[in-house]
C-alpha positions as CSV (number, residue, x, y, z in Angstrom):
1,M,109.3,142.9,146.0
2,A,105.7,141.9,146.7
3,A,104.2,143.5,149.7
4,N,103.1,140.2,151.3
5,T,106.6,139.1,152.0
6,T,107.8,137.0,154.9
7,K,111.4,137.1,155.9
8,L,112.8,134.7,158.4
9,Y,116.1,135.5,160.2
10,N,117.6,132.4,161.9
11,V,119.8,132.3,164.9
12,S,120.7,129.3,167.2
13,K,121.5,129.7,170.8
14,N,121.9,126.6,173.0
15,S,118.6,124.7,172.7
16,V,116.4,127.7,172.0
17,S,116.3,129.3,168.6
18,T,115.0,132.7,167.7
19,L,113.0,133.3,164.5
20,T,112.1,136.8,163.4
21,I,109.4,136.8,160.7
22,L,108.3,139.9,158.8
23,I,104.7,139.2,157.7
24,N,101.8,140.9,156.0
25,K,99.3,141.5,158.8
26,K,96.5,139.0,158.6
27,H,94.2,137.6,161.4
28,G,95.0,134.0,162.3
29,F,98.5,133.8,160.9
30,L,100.1,133.3,164.4
31,S,97.9,130.4,165.3
32,R,98.6,128.7,162.0
33,L,102.3,129.3,162.5
34,Y,102.2,127.8,166.0
35,L,100.4,124.7,164.7
36,R,103.0,124.1,161.9
37,I,105.9,124.4,164.2
38,E,104.5,122.3,167.0
39,S,103.2,119.6,164.7
40,L,106.8,118.8,163.7
41,G,108.1,118.4,167.3
42,Y,109.2,122.0,168.0
43,S,107.9,123.9,171.0
44,V,107.2,127.7,170.9
45,V,108.6,129.1,174.2
46,S,107.5,132.7,173.7
47,H,106.6,135.2,171.0
48,Q,106.6,139.0,170.7
49,I,104.9,141.1,168.1
50,K,106.7,144.3,167.1
51,P,105.9,147.1,164.7
52,S,107.7,147.1,161.4
53,M,109.1,150.2,159.7
54,E,107.3,149.0,156.5
55,E,103.7,150.0,156.3
56,G,101.2,147.2,156.6
57,L,103.8,144.7,157.9
58,E,104.7,143.5,161.4
59,L,107.5,141.5,163.0
60,I,106.8,138.4,165.0
61,E,109.8,137.2,167.1
62,L,109.5,133.6,168.2
63,N,111.7,131.7,170.6
64,I,111.4,128.0,169.9
65,S,113.0,124.9,171.4
66,G,115.2,123.2,168.8
67,K,118.3,124.0,166.8
68,L,118.5,125.8,163.5
69,P,118.9,125.7,160.5
70,L,115.3,124.5,160.2
71,P,114.9,121.0,158.7
72,E,113.5,121.0,155.2
73,K,110.2,119.4,156.3
74,L,109.5,122.3,158.7
75,T,110.7,124.9,156.3
76,Q,108.3,123.6,153.6
77,S,105.4,123.4,156.1
78,I,105.9,127.1,157.1
79,I,106.3,128.2,153.5
80,N,102.9,126.7,152.6
81,I,101.2,129.1,154.9
82,P,99.6,131.6,152.5
83,E,101.3,134.7,154.0
84,C,104.8,133.1,153.7
85,I,106.5,133.9,150.4
86,E,110.2,133.4,151.2
87,F,112.7,132.9,154.0
88,V,115.9,134.9,154.2
89,D,118.7,134.0,156.6
90,N,120.6,136.6,158.7
91,T,123.0,137.4,155.9
92,G,120.2,138.3,153.5
93,N,120.4,135.2,151.3
94,I,117.3,133.2,150.2
95,V,117.1,129.8,151.8
96,G,113.7,128.8,150.5
97,Q,110.5,130.0,148.8
98,D,107.2,128.5,147.7
99,N,106.3,127.6,144.1
100,H,104.4,130.9,143.6
101,A,107.3,133.2,144.5
102,E,109.4,133.4,141.3
103,K,108.7,137.1,140.9
104,S,109.6,137.7,144.5
105,K,112.7,135.5,144.2
106,K,113.9,137.4,141.2
107,S,113.4,140.7,143.1
108,R,115.2,139.4,146.1
109,N,118.1,138.2,144.0
110,N,118.3,141.5,142.3
111,I,118.3,143.3,145.7
112,N,121.1,141.0,147.0
113,S,123.3,141.7,144.0
114,F,122.6,145.4,144.2
115,A,123.2,145.5,148.0
116,K,126.5,143.7,147.7
117,Q,127.8,146.1,145.0
118,T,126.5,149.1,147.0
119,A,128.1,147.8,150.2
120,K,131.5,147.8,148.5
121,E,131.0,151.4,147.6
122,V,129.8,152.3,151.1
123,A,132.8,150.5,152.7
124,S,135.2,152.3,150.5
125,V,133.9,155.8,151.6
126,Y,132.9,154.9,155.2
127,P,131.9,156.8,157.3
128,N,130.8,159.3,154.6
129,V,128.0,157.1,153.5
130,A,125.1,159.5,153.0
131,I,125.4,160.2,149.3
132,V,125.9,156.5,148.4
133,L,123.0,155.4,150.5
134,D,120.7,158.1,149.2
135,H,121.6,157.1,145.6
136,A,120.9,153.5,146.4
137,C,117.5,154.3,147.9
138,N,116.6,156.3,144.8
139,N,117.2,153.2,142.7
140,V,114.9,150.7,144.4
141,E,111.1,150.5,144.9
142,P,109.9,152.2,148.1
143,S,108.9,148.7,149.5
144,E,112.4,147.5,148.9
145,K,114.3,150.4,150.5
146,Q,114.4,149.1,154.1
147,P,115.4,145.5,153.2
148,M,118.0,146.9,150.8
149,L,119.5,149.2,153.5
150,F,119.7,146.3,156.0
151,Q,121.4,144.0,153.5
152,V,123.9,146.8,152.5
153,G,124.7,147.2,156.2
154,V,125.2,143.5,156.7
155,F,127.6,143.2,153.7
156,C,129.4,146.4,154.6
157,G,129.9,145.3,158.2
158,M,131.4,142.0,156.9
159,V,133.7,143.9,154.6
160,I,134.8,146.3,157.4
161,H,135.5,143.4,159.7
162,N,137.5,141.4,157.2
163,D,139.5,144.5,156.3
164,K,140.2,145.8,159.8
165,Y,139.5,143.2,162.5
166,S,139.9,139.7,161.1
167,L,143.6,139.2,162.1
168,G,144.2,137.1,165.2
169,L,141.8,134.9,167.1
170,P,138.0,135.5,166.8
171,M,136.9,138.0,169.5
172,K,134.3,137.2,172.1
173,L,131.3,139.6,172.2
174,P,132.8,142.1,174.8
175,Q,136.0,142.4,172.9
176,L,134.2,142.7,169.5
177,V,132.0,145.5,170.9
178,K,135.0,147.3,172.4
179,H,137.5,146.9,169.5
180,A,135.3,146.7,166.4
181,I,131.6,147.6,166.8
182,L,131.9,150.8,168.9
183,P,134.9,152.2,166.8
184,T,132.9,151.5,163.6
185,L,129.9,153.4,164.9
186,K,131.6,156.4,166.6
187,P,132.3,158.2,163.3
188,I,128.6,158.3,162.4
189,A,127.0,158.9,165.9
190,D,127.5,159.7,169.5
191,V,127.7,156.2,171.1
192,T,127.2,154.8,174.6
193,Y,127.2,151.2,175.6
194,S,125.9,149.3,178.7
195,D,124.2,146.1,179.5
196,N,124.5,144.8,175.9
197,Q,122.7,147.9,174.7
198,I,124.1,150.3,172.1
199,H,122.6,153.8,172.3
200,L,123.1,156.2,169.4
201,T,122.4,160.0,169.5
202,N,123.1,162.4,166.7
203,N,122.9,159.4,164.4
204,N,123.9,160.6,160.9
205,C,122.0,157.7,159.4
206,C,118.7,158.4,161.1
207,S,116.1,161.1,160.9
208,S,112.8,162.0,162.6
209,N,111.3,161.7,159.2
210,P,110.9,157.9,158.6
211,S,111.2,158.3,154.8
212,N,114.6,159.9,155.3
213,S,115.9,157.4,157.8
214,R,118.8,155.0,157.0
215,C,118.9,153.4,160.4
216,E,118.3,149.9,158.9
217,F,121.7,150.3,157.4
218,V,123.2,150.7,161.0
219,L,121.2,147.6,162.2
220,G,122.7,145.6,159.3
221,L,126.1,147.0,159.9
222,V,126.2,145.7,163.5
223,R,124.7,142.4,162.3
224,G,127.5,142.1,159.7
225,L,130.2,142.7,162.2
226,L,128.8,140.0,164.4
227,Q,128.3,137.6,161.5
228,A,131.8,138.0,160.2
229,N,133.4,137.2,163.5
230,K,133.4,133.4,164.1
231,A,132.9,133.7,167.9
232,T,129.8,135.9,167.6
233,K,128.2,134.7,164.3
234,N,125.2,133.3,166.2
235,K,124.7,136.5,168.2
236,T,121.7,138.7,167.4
237,V,121.1,142.4,167.3
238,T,117.6,144.0,167.6
239,K,116.6,147.6,167.2
240,T,114.3,148.5,170.1
241,A,114.1,152.3,169.7
242,C,114.6,154.7,166.9
243,V,114.5,158.4,166.3
244,S,112.5,157.7,163.2
245,E,109.8,156.2,165.4
246,S,109.5,159.2,167.7
247,G,112.3,158.2,170.0
248,N,115.1,160.4,171.3
249,V,117.8,157.7,170.7
250,C,118.4,154.7,168.5
251,T,118.9,151.6,170.6
252,F,120.3,148.3,169.5
253,V,120.3,145.3,171.8
254,L,122.9,142.5,171.5
255,A,122.0,138.9,172.6
């Protein structure tokens, strides 16, 4: 995948929508993004810039007024910003790309296919995932490792939910956390939960050495469990602390 990749994860919540964009760092991008969004009738409520685990990239989290999915006119307008190569929804599927992104599109499609197949293997041996994830990481380019791990997690979470937790009515967030998310995480880490925050210590999928961390898989795993449950499919999960980023705990915030 090209290094100057933009990924857009879309979540609607009431009249405010959250857009999380992974971009290649470049001065002036944020102002151009604001202009494109506001010129088509959307209003940016707030933004937050976060470090990315991928070198040279950063995350911009925007809260905008207006419902998603984005209308085609706005999508095309954002895509035309030079740093924007492709948009990816919160299940890891491409929803748009510019005319110069065929190579990136092919790479993303390959990663999607590889991630889906890997997720089936991971789900079949869960929670003993280390060997399968290590093998997967050795079969992609370094720049593709973290996106691949996230997508494997999403697909694996969806498989686990459909196999174990899909019977009966969809669960609201507190019930899903109690009966699905925490039980899924406990075999791979020591887990505590309070105020919509999941804290993991002794996380088997994380490491103080960033190159050995598989924590994006855990982030994707929680996202997949949320996504597969109809009552929480529009909920978000954000990693706010990580052992691989000099933290003492891996923290995931649900919203």
